[in-house]
C-alpha positions as CSV (number, residue, x, y, z in Angstrom):
1,M,0.0,0.0,0.0
2,T,1.3,3.4,-1.0
3,T,2.1,5.8,1.9
4,P,0.0,9.0,1.5
5,P,2.2,11.9,0.5
6,V,2.8,14.6,3.1
7,V,4.0,18.1,2.2
8,A,5.2,20.8,4.7
9,L,3.9,24.3,4.0
10,S,4.5,27.5,5.9
11,S,1.1,27.2,7.7
12,G,1.4,23.5,8.4
13,S,1.7,20.1,6.8
14,V,-0.9,18.5,4.5
15,R,-1.6,14.9,3.6
16,G,-2.8,14.0,0.1
17,T,-3.3,11.0,-2.1
18,T,-1.4,9.4,-4.9
19,E,-2.9,7.8,-8.0
20,D,-1.3,6.8,-11.3
21,G,1.8,8.7,-10.5
22,V,0.0,11.9,-9.6
23,R,-0.1,13.4,-6.1
24,R,-3.3,15.3,-5.2
25,F,-3.9,17.7,-2.4
26,L,-7.3,19.3,-2.1
27,G,-8.9,22.1,0.0
28,I,-5.7,23.8,1.2
29,P,-6.4,27.3,2.7
30,Y,-4.4,30.0,1.0
31,A,-6.3,32.7,3.0
32,A,-8.5,32.9,6.1
33,P,-12.3,32.4,5.7
34,P,-13.7,35.8,4.5
35,F,-16.7,35.9,6.9
36,G,-17.4,37.4,10.3
37,A,-14.8,40.2,10.9
38,G,-13.2,39.3,7.6
39,R,-16.3,39.9,5.5
40,F,-15.9,42.6,2.8
41,R,-12.3,42.9,3.9
42,E,-9.0,42.2,2.1
43,P,-8.0,38.5,2.2
44,R,-6.0,37.7,5.4
45,P,-3.4,35.0,5.8
46,A,-4.6,31.5,6.7
47,E,-4.2,30.5,10.3
48,A,-1.5,28.0,10.9
49,W,-2.4,24.5,12.1
50,S,-0.6,21.9,14.1
51,G,-0.2,18.3,13.1
52,I,-1.0,17.0,9.6
53,R,-4.1,18.3,7.9
54,D,-5.9,15.9,5.6
55,A,-6.1,17.5,2.1
56,V,-8.3,14.9,0.4
57,A,-11.6,16.8,-0.3
58,F,-12.4,20.1,-2.0
59,G,-13.0,23.0,0.3
60,P,-16.4,24.8,0.6
61,T,-17.7,26.7,-2.4
62,A,-18.2,30.4,-2.4
63,P,-21.9,31.5,-1.9
64,Q,-23.6,31.4,-5.3
65,L,-26.8,30.6,-7.1
66,P,-26.9,27.7,-9.5
67,Y,-27.4,28.5,-13.2
68,A,-31.0,28.9,-14.1
69,G,-33.1,27.9,-17.1
70,A,-31.6,26.5,-20.3
71,I,-28.1,27.5,-19.3
72,G,-28.5,25.5,-16.1
73,E,-29.1,22.4,-18.1
74,L,-25.8,23.0,-19.9
75,L,-23.5,24.2,-17.1
76,G,-23.4,22.2,-13.9
77,S,-22.7,23.5,-10.4
78,V,-21.3,22.0,-7.2
79,R,-22.2,23.2,-3.7
80,I,-20.0,22.4,-0.7
81,E,-21.1,24.0,2.6
82,G,-18.7,25.9,4.9
83,D,-16.9,29.1,5.4
84,D,-13.3,28.1,4.5
85,I,-13.9,29.0,0.8
86,L,-10.4,30.5,0.0
87,T,-8.7,27.2,-0.8
88,A,-6.3,25.8,-3.4
89,N,-6.0,22.3,-4.9
90,V,-2.8,20.8,-6.3
91,W,-2.1,18.0,-8.7
92,A,1.7,17.3,-9.0
93,P,3.8,14.6,-10.8
94,E,5.0,12.1,-8.2
95,N,8.6,13.0,-8.7
96,A,8.3,16.7,-9.7
97,D,11.4,18.8,-9.4
98,R,11.3,22.5,-10.5
99,A,8.4,21.6,-12.8
100,P,6.4,24.3,-14.6
101,V,3.2,25.4,-12.8
102,M,-0.3,26.1,-14.1
103,L,-2.7,28.2,-12.0
104,W,-6.3,27.6,-13.1
105,I,-9.0,30.2,-12.4
106,H,-12.5,29.1,-13.1
107,G,-15.2,31.2,-14.8
108,G,-18.8,31.9,-14.1
109,A,-19.6,35.6,-14.8
110,L,-17.9,36.6,-11.5
111,E,-20.8,35.1,-9.5
112,R,-20.8,31.4,-10.1
113,G,-18.4,28.5,-10.5
114,T,-15.9,26.4,-8.4
115,A,-12.7,24.6,-8.8
116,A,-14.5,21.5,-7.5
117,L,-16.1,20.7,-10.9
118,P,-14.8,17.3,-12.1
119,L,-14.1,18.9,-15.5
120,Y,-11.3,20.9,-13.9
121,D,-9.4,17.8,-12.6
122,G,-5.7,18.6,-13.2
123,S,-4.5,15.0,-13.5
124,A,-3.9,15.1,-17.2
125,F,-1.7,18.2,-16.9
126,A,0.2,16.6,-14.0
127,R,0.8,13.4,-16.0
128,A,2.4,15.7,-18.6
129,G,4.9,17.0,-16.1
130,I,3.0,20.2,-14.9
131,V,2.1,21.1,-11.3
132,F,-1.5,22.1,-11.7
133,V,-3.2,24.4,-9.1
134,S,-6.8,25.5,-9.0
135,I,-8.4,28.0,-6.6
136,N,-11.7,29.3,-5.4
137,Y,-12.3,33.0,-4.8
138,R,-15.2,35.2,-3.6
139,L,-18.0,35.6,-6.0
140,G,-21.0,38.0,-6.6
141,S,-21.8,40.4,-3.9
142,E,-19.2,39.0,-1.6
143,G,-16.4,39.4,-4.1
144,F,-17.4,42.3,-6.4
145,S,-19.7,44.7,-4.7
146,V,-18.8,48.4,-4.8
147,L,-19.4,49.5,-1.3
148,D,-18.4,52.6,0.7
149,G,-16.0,51.6,3.4
150,A,-14.9,48.4,1.7
151,P,-12.0,47.5,-0.6
152,R,-13.0,47.0,-4.2
153,N,-12.5,43.9,-6.4
154,L,-12.2,41.5,-3.5
155,G,-12.5,38.5,-5.7
156,L,-9.5,39.7,-7.7
157,R,-7.6,40.4,-4.5
158,D,-8.3,36.8,-3.5
159,A,-6.8,35.6,-6.7
160,A,-3.8,37.8,-6.2
161,A,-3.4,36.3,-2.7
162,A,-3.7,32.8,-4.2
163,L,-1.0,33.6,-6.8
164,A,1.3,34.9,-4.0
165,W,0.6,31.7,-2.1
166,V,1.5,29.5,-5.1
167,H,4.7,31.5,-5.6
168,A,5.6,31.0,-2.0
169,E,4.6,27.4,-1.5
170,I,4.7,25.6,-4.8
171,S,8.3,24.4,-4.5
172,A,7.1,22.1,-1.7
173,F,5.1,20.3,-4.4
174,G,8.0,20.2,-6.9
175,G,6.9,23.2,-8.8
176,D,9.1,26.1,-10.0
177,P,7.9,29.4,-8.7
178,A,9.6,31.2,-11.6
179,R,7.5,29.3,-14.1
180,I,3.9,30.0,-13.2
181,T,1.4,30.2,-16.0
182,A,-1.9,31.8,-15.0
183,M,-4.8,30.4,-17.0
184,G,-8.5,31.2,-16.9
185,E,-11.7,31.0,-18.9
186,S,-14.5,33.6,-19.2
187,A,-14.6,35.5,-15.8
188,G,-11.5,33.4,-14.9
189,G,-9.8,34.8,-18.0
190,A,-10.8,38.3,-16.9
191,I,-9.2,37.6,-13.5
192,V,-6.0,36.5,-15.3
193,A,-6.1,39.8,-17.2
194,G,-6.6,41.7,-14.0
195,L,-3.6,40.0,-12.4
196,L,-1.5,40.9,-15.4
197,A,-2.7,44.5,-15.1
198,R,-1.4,44.7,-11.5
199,P,2.4,45.2,-11.3
200,D,2.7,43.2,-8.1
201,S,0.9,40.1,-9.5
202,R,2.4,40.4,-12.9
203,A,5.9,40.0,-11.5
204,L,4.9,36.5,-10.4
205,I,3.5,35.3,-13.7
206,A,5.8,33.8,-16.4
207,G,3.0,33.3,-18.9
208,A,-0.7,33.7,-19.3
209,I,-3.6,31.9,-21.0
210,I,-6.9,33.8,-21.5
211,E,-9.8,31.9,-22.9
212,S,-12.9,34.0,-23.8
213,G,-12.1,36.5,-21.1
214,P,-13.5,40.1,-21.0
215,L,-10.6,42.5,-20.8
216,E,-12.2,45.8,-19.8
217,A,-12.8,47.1,-16.3
218,Q,-15.3,49.9,-15.6
219,P,-15.3,53.1,-13.6
220,A,-16.6,52.5,-10.1
221,A,-19.9,54.1,-10.7
222,K,-20.7,51.8,-13.7
223,A,-19.3,48.7,-12.0
224,G,-21.3,49.5,-8.9
225,R,-24.7,49.6,-10.6
226,V,-25.5,46.1,-9.6
227,T,-24.6,46.9,-6.0
228,A,-26.6,50.1,-5.9
229,Q,-29.7,48.2,-7.3
230,L,-29.3,45.4,-4.7
231,A,-29.0,47.9,-1.9
232,K,-32.2,49.7,-3.1
233,R,-34.0,46.3,-3.3
234,L,-32.9,45.5,0.3
235,G,-33.7,48.9,1.6
236,I,-30.2,49.5,2.8
237,T,-27.3,51.8,2.0
238,P,-24.5,50.5,-0.3
239,D,-21.8,50.4,2.4
240,R,-19.8,47.8,4.2
241,D,-21.7,48.0,7.5
242,A,-25.1,47.6,5.9
243,F,-24.1,44.8,3.6
244,S,-22.3,43.0,6.4
245,A,-25.5,42.9,8.4
246,V,-27.2,40.9,5.6
247,A,-26.5,37.2,5.5
248,P,-24.9,35.8,2.3
249,E,-28.1,33.8,1.5
250,Q,-30.2,36.9,1.7
251,L,-27.9,38.7,-0.7
252,L,-28.3,35.7,-3.1
253,D,-32.0,35.8,-2.8
254,A,-32.0,39.5,-3.6
255,R,-29.8,38.9,-6.6
256,R,-32.1,36.1,-7.8
257,E,-35.0,38.6,-7.6
258,Q,-33.0,41.3,-9.3
259,A,-32.0,39.1,-12.2
260,A,-35.4,37.4,-12.7
261,G,-36.6,37.9,-16.3
262,S,-33.3,39.4,-17.4
263,S,-31.5,38.5,-20.6
264,P,-28.3,39.4,-22.3
265,L,-30.3,41.9,-24.3
266,G,-31.2,43.9,-21.2
267,G,-32.2,43.8,-17.6
268,A,-30.2,43.6,-14.4
269,P,-26.5,44.7,-14.6
270,G,-23.8,42.1,-13.9
271,F,-20.8,42.1,-11.7
272,Q,-17.7,43.7,-13.2
273,F,-14.2,44.9,-12.2
274,A,-14.0,48.4,-10.9
275,I,-11.1,50.6,-11.8
276,D,-9.5,51.2,-8.4
277,P,-6.1,52.8,-7.4
278,D,-5.4,50.0,-4.8
279,S,-6.5,46.8,-6.6
280,L,-6.8,47.6,-10.3
281,P,-5.4,51.1,-11.2
282,D,-6.0,50.6,-15.0
283,S,-8.3,48.5,-17.1
284,P,-6.5,45.4,-18.3
285,H,-7.2,46.2,-22.0
286,E,-5.1,49.3,-21.6
287,V,-2.2,47.4,-20.0
288,L,-1.9,44.1,-21.8
289,G,-0.7,45.5,-25.0
290,G,2.5,47.0,-23.4
291,I,3.7,44.2,-21.1
292,D,6.2,41.5,-22.0
293,T,4.5,38.5,-20.4
294,P,4.0,35.7,-23.1
295,L,0.3,35.4,-23.8
296,L,-2.0,32.7,-25.4
297,I,-5.4,34.3,-26.0
298,G,-8.5,33.5,-28.0
299,S,-12.2,33.0,-28.2
300,N,-14.9,30.7,-29.7
301,T,-16.6,31.4,-33.0
302,D,-20.1,31.4,-31.6
303,E,-19.7,32.5,-28.0
304,Y,-23.2,34.0,-27.9
305,R,-25.0,30.7,-28.6
306,L,-24.6,29.7,-24.9
307,W,-26.3,33.0,-23.7
308,F,-29.0,33.2,-26.3
309,A,-31.5,30.4,-26.8
310,P,-32.5,29.8,-30.5
311,E,-36.0,31.3,-29.8
312,A,-34.4,34.4,-28.4
313,L,-32.3,34.8,-31.5
314,A,-35.3,34.3,-33.7
315,G,-37.1,37.1,-31.8
316,I,-34.5,39.7,-32.7
317,S,-36.0,41.9,-35.4
318,P,-34.2,44.2,-37.8
319,L,-35.4,47.1,-35.7
320,K,-33.9,45.6,-32.5
321,L,-30.7,45.1,-34.3
322,L,-30.7,48.7,-35.5
323,L,-31.4,50.0,-32.0
324,A,-28.6,47.8,-30.6
325,R,-26.3,49.1,-33.2
326,L,-27.1,52.7,-32.4
327,V,-26.7,52.1,-28.6
328,L,-23.4,50.3,-29.0
329,R,-22.2,52.8,-31.6
330,I,-21.5,50.2,-34.2
331,P,-20.8,51.9,-37.5
332,R,-23.0,51.0,-40.5
333,R,-19.9,49.9,-42.4
334,A,-19.2,47.3,-39.6
335,A,-22.7,45.9,-39.8
336,S,-22.4,45.6,-43.6
337,A,-19.1,43.8,-43.2
338,Y,-20.7,41.3,-40.8
339,R,-23.6,40.7,-43.2
340,A,-21.0,39.9,-45.9
341,A,-19.0,37.7,-43.6
342,F,-22.1,35.7,-42.6
343,P,-24.3,35.7,-45.7
344,G,-26.8,33.1,-44.6
345,A,-27.2,34.4,-41.0
346,G,-30.4,35.7,-39.7
347,T,-30.8,39.0,-37.8
348,G,-30.4,37.4,-34.4
349,E,-27.2,35.6,-35.5
350,L,-25.8,38.8,-36.7
351,F,-26.6,40.5,-33.4
352,G,-25.0,37.6,-31.6
353,Q,-21.8,37.8,-33.6
354,L,-21.6,41.5,-33.1
355,A,-22.2,41.1,-29.3
356,T,-19.5,38.4,-29.1
357,D,-17.0,40.5,-30.9
358,I,-17.6,43.8,-29.1
359,M,-17.3,42.0,-25.7
360,L,-14.5,39.5,-26.5
361,R,-12.9,39.2,-29.9
362,A,-12.4,42.9,-30.7
363,P,-10.7,43.7,-27.3
364,L,-8.4,40.7,-27.6
365,T,-7.6,41.6,-31.2
366,R,-6.7,45.2,-30.2
367,V,-4.4,43.8,-27.4
368,A,-2.8,41.3,-29.8
369,R,-2.1,43.9,-32.4
370,A,-0.5,46.3,-29.8
371,R,1.8,43.7,-28.4
372,T,5.4,43.0,-29.4
373,A,5.9,40.3,-26.7
374,P,5.2,36.7,-27.7
375,T,1.5,36.5,-28.5
376,H,-0.4,33.5,-29.8
377,V,-4.1,33.8,-30.8
378,Y,-6.6,31.0,-31.4
379,E,-10.2,30.6,-32.4
380,F,-12.2,27.6,-31.4
381,A,-14.5,26.8,-34.2
382,W,-15.7,23.1,-33.8
383,P,-19.5,23.2,-34.0
384,S,-21.3,21.2,-31.2
385,P,-24.3,19.2,-32.3
386,V,-26.0,19.9,-29.0
387,R,-29.0,22.4,-29.2
388,D,-27.4,24.1,-32.2
389,L,-24.7,25.5,-29.9
390,R,-22.1,25.5,-32.6
391,A,-18.8,26.8,-31.1
392,A,-20.4,28.3,-28.1
393,H,-18.9,29.9,-25.0
394,A,-17.2,27.4,-22.7
395,L,-17.3,24.5,-25.2
396,E,-13.5,24.4,-25.5
397,L,-13.0,23.5,-21.9
398,G,-13.6,19.8,-22.4
399,F,-11.0,19.8,-25.1
400,V,-8.4,21.9,-23.3
401,F,-8.6,19.6,-20.2
402,D,-8.9,16.5,-22.5
403,R,-11.9,15.3,-20.6
404,L,-14.5,14.6,-23.2
405,D,-15.8,11.7,-21.2
406,D,-16.7,14.1,-18.3
407,A,-20.5,14.7,-17.9
408,E,-19.9,18.4,-17.8
409,A,-18.1,18.4,-21.2
410,Q,-20.8,16.1,-22.7
411,R,-23.6,18.5,-21.8
412,L,-22.0,21.0,-24.3
413,A,-20.2,18.8,-26.8
414,G,-22.3,15.6,-26.8
415,T,-20.8,12.1,-26.7
416,K,-19.1,12.0,-30.1
417,A,-16.8,15.0,-30.0
418,P,-13.5,14.6,-31.9
419,R,-10.9,13.2,-29.5
420,A,-8.1,14.1,-31.8
421,L,-9.0,17.7,-31.4
422,A,-9.0,17.4,-27.6
423,A,-5.6,15.8,-27.8
424,E,-4.3,18.5,-30.1
425,M,-5.6,21.4,-27.9
426,H,-4.4,19.8,-24.6
427,A,-1.0,19.3,-26.1
428,A,-0.8,22.9,-27.3
429,W,-1.7,24.2,-23.9
430,I,1.0,21.9,-22.3
431,S,3.5,23.1,-24.9
432,F,2.8,26.7,-24.1
433,V,3.1,26.2,-20.3
434,T,6.4,24.2,-20.7
435,T,8.1,26.1,-23.5
436,G,6.1,29.3,-24.2
437,D,5.2,28.0,-27.7
438,P,1.9,26.3,-28.3
439,G,3.0,25.0,-31.7
440,W,1.9,27.7,-34.2
441,P,3.5,31.0,-35.2
442,A,3.0,34.2,-33.2
443,Y,0.2,36.6,-34.2
444,G,2.5,39.3,-35.6
445,A,1.9,41.5,-38.6
446,Q,0.2,38.7,-40.5
447,R,-2.3,38.3,-37.7
448,L,-1.8,34.5,-37.7
449,T,-4.5,32.6,-35.7
450,R,-4.9,28.9,-35.0
451,V,-8.4,27.8,-35.9
452,F,-9.3,24.7,-33.9
453,D,-11.7,22.5,-35.8
454,T,-12.1,18.9,-37.0
455,E,-9.3,19.9,-39.4
456,S,-7.3,22.7,-37.6
457,S,-5.3,25.3,-39.5
458,T,-3.2,28.4,-39.0
459,V,-4.5,31.3,-41.1
460,P,-4.7,35.1,-41.0
461,Q,-7.3,36.1,-38.5
462,R,-10.8,35.7,-39.9
463,R,-13.5,38.4,-40.4
464,T,-11.3,41.3,-39.7
465,A,-13.1,43.7,-42.1
466,G,-15.9,44.2,-39.6
467,L,-13.9,43.4,-36.5
468,D,-11.5,46.3,-36.9
469,L,-14.4,48.7,-37.2
470,L,-16.0,47.9,-33.9
471,P,-15.7,50.5,-31.1
472,S,-14.4,49.8,-27.6
473,R,-17.1,49.5,-24.9
């Protein structure tokens, strides 16, 4: 019988498990529980413990609501009770020594998600020689409220504390603190961008992977709209004392009521980063172009098809598209270029593509064009047969993690997704983490982009005629 591995950390020793040459340690506190006196405060160091702490189960999940409606049938959730939500999980090769490190940050619109989803199991990366770390962070009102008397961007501050913890402790697991690649998808990608925009965190990151991540932070007044509306609904003032007096579950109930009936076309505002001199002095999209951190960044062709049900797309009339174009300041020439690029698309599909590109593809393109540091761009284009999702938001995750047999991946991709494509993408991500090169040329003047599909190819970036005409948000 294999003796369970024990690792000594600065806060105490942890006992994990070993399977197939991979050591796994789950639920390790990187910061103290952010409740009680620590609620709506900056993350504090985890308390030390005596003896050996078992690290064999994921830590509690941050307070959150499960996905609702059709999206809830496609994206799963895990709920684990408890206050000790600021934890990290480590998968390490059994004999790792100065191995490269991947820090994974989950998505979920800054108000959902957890590292405990089986899809995010790091074993495949560990078997490839990488020390894989995943983390939880504060979500929703607990993590991204804009409150008088409280620090802003607490969830981002949590991620920065987790990154500092990884840098300080990862050598005990056989990882090299000088070779940390931060990787995130959707809101997790936004957090990676936010870490890169902070000089203190950026200094600890050797490379970064941003999958479908929004890159723009907002002025505090705009980012705080969701908080102000919640405060009004609860009949309280938007400050730390008032929000601290409301239980997390009550805040979630108010958020559920606030978001009821909303859609991506309008309704309740969502949580966003606030530009803040202490935690995020500049919006990431203004910083990423000028830094020298190697970057792998991309998006999915049809991101919007996760957010818009087919019937919602069918209900978007030419008049609604025109109004949206005027509100978003989309030039007529850009709209014409999109019609030419998608000749068979309906009005709803054109709106979806414009929404995708304004939020994700145009900002990442502007960043890639501004950079002189190593920059590799991809587009995930494989069309899922499930619910006409096509290459929707989050679909690529099952391929990147090479876990197409996972139930979470199959909700989006079905049971017959191309395994060769998963092997290809997984290998490319491993190559970037270990060498800085995913296997295709850098973006550069030719705007070369890896298009992942049943037959992948490296081509000049597609649909740039309209893309380059889109305004920033």
